[in-house]
N, C-alpha and C positions, 0 to 999 in steps of 0.2 A: 536368644538366652531366657529360660524361665527361671522365677524365683519363687520361694518359699512363700508360705503365708508370713512367718516369722523375719523372714528379710524383707517382705514387702511393709511390715508393720514398724520396723526401723526405718526403712526410706521414708516413707510416708506414714506416720503414727495415725492421721485422720482419714487415710485411704476409705473407698466404698466403690463398690461394683453396682451398675446397673443393668438389668437384663435389656431384651431388644423390646419387651412391653412396657418398658418405662419403671419396671420394678426394680427396689433396694435388695439385693442379694447375698451381700457382706457388706462389712464396717470392720476399720479398723479399732485397734485398742483403746486409742484416747476418742474416738467419737462414741464409744459405747456410752461415756459419761453424758452425753446430750443426746441422745435417741434410745427410744421406746424398743428393743429388741424384738419385742412381741408383736409388734406393728411395722416389722421391716416389708413385709411384701405390699404395703403400700407406694402410692406414685411417688415418684422423686419430688415431684413437686408439691405432694401432701407433705413431704419432710422439710423440705428446703425453699428458701425464697430467695429469687436470682436479682440480686442488687445491681450487678455490671457484668456484662449488659443483659437490661430488663427483659427477660423472654419469659412465655409464660408457658409453652408446649415443648413436646418431647422431639417432633418432626422438626421445630424452629432450633432447639439445640443441635441436631444432626447438620443443620446447615452450616453454623458456627464452631465447630470442632476445633479452629484453628485460634479464636480467642480465646483470653487469660479473663478469667470467672471470678468474681466475690460474691459467696453464696452466705446465707445465714440459714442456722437450724429455726424453724417455726417456735420449736418450745423454748430456744435460748439465743433471742434475737441480739444479745450485747456483743457474742460470739460471730465474727465473720470470719469465713476461709477462704483462703485465696488460692487458686492453684487451674491446671487444664485438665479437660477429658482426653483422657487417649483411647482411641477406638481398637480394640482387639478382635480383629475379624474373624480367626481361625476358632476363637472361643464364642464370639456373637453377642459380647461384652462392651462395655464402657467402662473403663476406670479413672475414677477421679483421685488426682495426684495434686496433694495441696498443704497447704501448712495456715494455722492461725493468723490473723491479719490484723492489725490496728495502726493508731495514731501514733502511740508511746507505750512502752513496755510497763507502764503501770496497770493501766487497762487490762494487760493479759494477765499479770499477777493478780488481779480482785478476782478475774475468771477461772482463777487456778492452773493456769497454764503454765507448765515447766519445761525446760530445756528439752526433756525427753519428746516432748510432742511437737517438736519442729521437725521437718522434712531434712534428711543429710543433704539433699540440693540447693537448702539454702543456708549453708553454714556461715553466712558472713551475717543473718541476723540473727542466730544464734550467737555468735560471736560478740556482736555489739550487744546483747540481753545480758551475757555474762558480766562484761566490762561493767556496764552500768549498776549491775548488782552487789561486784566486788570494790567497787572505788571507794567506798566507807571502808570495810574491813582491811584493805590495803594499808592505810593509816594506821590501823591498830596494832596488829603485828606482822612478824617477816612470816610466820606461816601461811598467812594468806595470799602474800606474794608467790611462796613457793607452789601453792595450790594453784593458782592463776598461770602461772607459767607452765605448768603441767597442762591444763586447760587449752592453754593457746598452743603447744607443742603438738597434742591430739587435734586439736582445730586444723591446724596445719597439714597435717597430714592426711586428714580427712577430706580438706579442701581440695589438696595438690590430687590425691585420688580421683574425688567428685569432678575436679575440675579439667584432669586428662580425658575422663570419660565423657564427658559433655563436650569438650572440645571434638573429639572422635564425633558424636554424634552430630554437631554443629556443621563440622566440614561434609558429613554425606547428605546433611538436607541442604548446604548450599548447593552442593553438586546436583542432589535432584531438582533444587527450584532452578539451577541455570539451563539444566535438560529442559524442566516443563515449558520454561520462559522461550529457550530456542524453539520447542516443538509448537509452541503455541505462535510465535511470530511467522515460523513458517506455515502453518495453518491457516494465518489471515492471510500472509501473502498469495497463497494460492486461491483463497475465496475472492479476495479483490480481482486477482488475476482473472480467474475464471467469470466473475461477473461484467469485468471490463471486455473480455471475449465474446460475451453473449449479447452484449449491448454492442458490441462493433460487429457481430454477426446480422443482430437486428437491423442494426443501420445499413449495412451492407444490402441486405435484401430489401430495404425500402429504398434506398438509393437506386440500387439495379431494376425496381419495380417503376419508380419512376421514370429513371432516363428510358425503360421500352414504352412506357405511355407516352412520352414526348416525341421519342424519334418517331412513332407514325405519322403524327401533325405537323412535324418540320419537314418530313419528307413530301407530306402535299405542299407545304407552303413553299420549299426549295423549287418542285416541279412546277408550280404555277408561276413563279417568279423567273424560271428558265424560260416557261412559255410566255410571258409578257416580254421577256428581254428578245425573242425571234421575232414575235409580233409587233412590236414595236419599232424594228431595224426594218422587217417588210414594209409597213406603213411609210416608214420615212422613205422607202425607195419608191413606193407608189405616189406619195405626194410629190417627190422631185420628178416622177416620168410624167403625173398631169400637169404639172409645170411647162415641161418640156414640151408638152403637146399643144398648148395653147399658143395660139396664134398671135405674135408679138406684134402685128401689125392693127390686131384687135384692141384698139386702146381702153375701152370701157372695159373688155374680158380681166386686163392686165392690172387697169385701176382696182376692178374690184378685188380681183387675187390679193392686191396687195393690201388694200383696206381690212381683208379676214386675216391676212398673215400679222397684221398691226394687232389686229382687233384680239385675237387668241395668242399671240406670240408666240408664233409658232417657232421662230428663231430659237426664241430662249427655251421651249420645251423641249426641241430638238436635240438642244445642248444637254439639259437635264436631265433629263428622263433616262437616258441611257448611265448618267452616272450614278443616279439614284439606285436604279436596278443593279448595278455592280455594286454599290456599297451593301444593298440587300441581300446578295449573293454571299459575299463575303463575311455578314453578319450570320448567315444560316450555317455558312461552312464552317465557321468558327463554333457555334452550339451543336454541328454534329461531332467535330473533334470532343468537345467536352461531354457530350454524353459517349462517345466511343471510351473515353477515357475512363466516365465514371463505371462504366460495363463493365472496362477490362479490370479496373482497379476493386470492384465488388463481386468479380466472380466467385463463384462457391468454391470454399477451403477444399483442397483433395486431401485424403488422407495418407497419400504416397507421393513421395517428391516427382515431379516431372521437368520435362527440359522448359526452358523459359529464358527470355532475352532481358537482361537487366538495362540494357539501354531503354528499351520500352518501356518498360517498368518504370523509370528515371523520368520520362518524357509525360507520362499518363497521371503520375503523382504531381509535377508540376502544372499541370493543368489542373488536378483536383484544387490543389492546395493554393490556388493562383490569388484568392483572395486574401489572403494570409498575407504576401509580400508586395502584392504588384504595387503599392503605394509608397513604400519606403526601400525599397531594394530592387538592385539589377541581377539579375542572376546570367551570369556565364556557364556556357556547358561545355566541354571538351570530353568527346568520348571516344575511347579507343577501339580498334576492330578487337572485341573481344567475343569469345565462344557462350552459347547460351550453355548453361549450367543446369544440373539436376537441383532443385530447392524447392520450398514451398513460397509461389511467387506471391500468394496472398499477405503470408506474414512480412515477406521483404517489403513490400508495397507499406504496409503500415509502418514499418523500421524507418523506411524512405521518409512517409508522411511525419513521423513525429521529429526527425531531423532537420528536416527544413521548416516545419513550423518553430520549432525551438530557435533558428537560427533567425527566422523572422521578430521572432520575441525579443531576441537579444538585440535586433538591430534597432527595434523601438525601444526598447530601455536606453540604449545610448546615444540615438538622435532624434526618438519623439516619434509621435505616430502619422504626423503629416510634415514632415520637412520641407522646407519653402524648394529645396533642391533633393533630389534622390542620391545620395551618397551612400545608402547601403549597399554592401554586394555580397553575393551568394555565388559561391563556385562549386561546381560537381564535376569531377572528372573520373573516367573508369578506365584501369589501366589490366592488361593480363603482365604478372610478373610470377614468373617459373612455373608452377601447377596452381597458381591462385587466381581469383579476379581482384582486385583491390579497387574498392569505390572510395574518392574521397571528397568530405562535406565542408567546407571553409567558408566561415563570415566574418563581418569584419565589426560584429556586434559589442555588446559588454564583454564577453568572456568570463571566466570561471576564476573566482577568488582561489589561489592557491590552496589555500589551508582546507578547503573542502573539495578539492578535485576528487579526492580518493572515494568519497562518500556519494557520487554522482548517481552510481548504479543502485545504491540501497533503496529498499522500497520506502515509500512515503517521504525521501527528501527530497526536497525542492529548494532552488535558490530564488525561485519567481513570488511575486506579491502573492497576498492572501486572495484565495478565488481564481487566480490564474493558473495554477499548477499543481496536479495531484500528486506529483512523486511517484507515480507510476513509469511515466512515458519511457523514461532510459532504463528503469530496472526490466521492462517489456523488451526492450530493444536487446538489451545484455542477454536474456533469455531468450530469445528467439535467435540470435547470432551464435552464440557459443555454446547454447544447449541444444537447439535446435539444429544447427547447421554445421557445428562443429569449427567454429570461424573463432576470430579474433577481433576485437575493437581496440583501437590505441586512439590516447587524446592526448593533445598539447592545445593551452591556450595562457592567455596573457590579459590580464584586469585591464578593460576599457583597450583594448586590442584587436581581440578576437579570438576564435576559437576553430580549431581542425580536427574532426573526425575521421579516423580510415578504419572501414571495414574491410575484413578479408575473408574472401570465401573461397573452399577448395573447389577445384575443379575434379569432380568425377565422372567416371566413364560410363557408370549405368546405376539406376534406381537401387538394384539391390546392394551395390557398395555403399550408396546414400544411407540405405535402411541401416548397415552393418555397424558402419561407423556413428549412427545415432546411438544403436543399443550399446555396442562398447563404451560410448560418451557416459 
């Protein structure tokens, strides 16, 4: 909505326009008394001193247009103006909309400021000024009371009209601010998730590289241990046959063999060496399992869904996350006979890892990091229910307070101690399950009793159906 110069002068008698180069191009009627019109094309900062906020440059002003300013004409520093700069983008101008400002009205009267100099957007200030000026005359005559009544009535009407307009503008500003905050929060969430994904991808590549580098020497060690095991068995058979070949009647040789056996403790070595080799073989097998789990967990992320075994993914994730729960929790597995499904298996592995780590932390919070007896429990089950795969993860940890359970999927919300949680884990889980796989998550929890998450994934017949479902979602 456009206004004429006369209407603008009534709204803001002390208005002035500032061009894009910082020069003043037009001023209101009340400001004419304090500025030299012949010298208007000079810079804004040539004519005015900025008291609050104290800025000295036009670019700095453009960066703080949302502020309320107090400025003083350099030719009349006793006068202060309070208002805002409004950006008129189509015209390429700034409009200063403000009014005189002072600690008391007597100072304004000394400067020759009248009620016509006040902006209509500040009727209360004008009303207070009129009330103070009319207080004495009210005691002298009834005419003053009638005049004051008329002024009050006029002011009330002007206040009502202006208040209605300001209310509309305020509502529009609130709506715009809320929309902007939502967009900023969404953008910040997406940026955090992107950084998190990049870190996880880099960590996955690093882990896969380490697993690959470790795999080759571990194979050498495993092959060598297998060779030693067979060789020791051959040596034991050979020694036994040598003993049998010795003439038992030759007491000297029998005695010498007994001395060698006692000196080298061959009976002990024959018993212990195979046991040691068996333990080493078991350790190498365990390391190989962990390496395979790391390679499976950190496989390259595909841009298209592919068939994957959820039970195998859970097994691999448990191996990778073993250090988080092995000292304070016992894990129970009950895997059903479920089909493979089309999914982003790397993303689902990340979901499972977050869930298992959260359960371990909840158990640690309730029972401590190194309890005398392992009383913590984590139970994982998988079932096929109709056309869905249902994954249930339960723990007997500290639980989630009922007053915050509705907020657990909000970005940056966490119930963990400072430094232990980022507030991104469950938000990422919700996005992967609900947005990435068109699934659902149900949660139930009781304080100091435990928590159960139920992940529901649809069984799709082909990757094409999977992609179509994601796009519709």
